[in-house]
C-alpha positions, 0 to 999 in steps of 0.5 A: 506490493500493489499487485499483492494487495490487490490479490489478497483483497480478492482473496478476502472478498471471495472468502467473505462472499463464500462466508455469506453462504456458510450456513446449514442451508444451501443458497437454493434453500433460502427464502426469496427475501433472504436470497434477494438481500444476499444478491443485493449485498454481494452486488454492493460489496462487489461494486465497492471492491471494484471502486477501491481496486480502481483507486488503488491502481490510480494511486499506485501509478501516481506514487510510482510516477512521482517517486521516479520524478522525485528521484531524478530531481534529487540527483539534479539537486544534489549531484554530489550525493551517492545514491544507492539505487539508480533512478530506474529502481524508483519504478522497478523496486515496487515489482520485484519480490522481496526487494519491494519490502525494502528498496522503495523505503530506501529510495524515498529516504534518499530522496528525502535526505537529498531534498533537505536544504543546506545538506552540506555533504561532500562525498557521503552516501545519502543512504547512510544519512539518518532518515526522517522518522515520518518516512519510517512510520509511513513504511511501517504503516504500509507494510503493516496494512499489507501484512494484516491484509495478507493474514486476513485473507488466509486465516479462517475466522468469524465475520467479526474477526475478519471485519476487525482485521479489515478495519485494522488494515484500512486504518494502517493504510489510511495512516500510510496515505496521510504520511505519504501526503506529508512526505510528498509535500515536504519533498516537492516544495 
């Protein structure tokens, strides 16, 4: 999903840039001041997009590494638990299409459940235990951000509509990030 968000972000960026020139005049017919402003705006947008892309890559790698370690630790803390997915899926599940819509959520849920003190389960599968709602809300925000980003990259619309969709996507992503921080802190303590 990390790769998909990057690809959709690229599409949205390209759609925005081409929208700057979607007027009756061609870029060659613009006056010098407008052309200079347009080039400057595109340069700033491109720089901001590249910084955002870099931050997404770094954050994505950090989350995947943390989840792999947390999954391995959960197995050490709770050896009686029957985990549905092996520790390797903590990495691989993010990159397998369709699975990446469900499996990372399930792995985080199992790790969350296994990290609860005094769980007291003898042979029950951890995946059958109720997961904390914060894990569900985190995943809903993440998938919502992804879906809104996907829609905004594919649906033609006015700059105002695309801006609104981008804002909704960003807010959902911020919500997912905050909830993930809460989850990581809770599991890691």
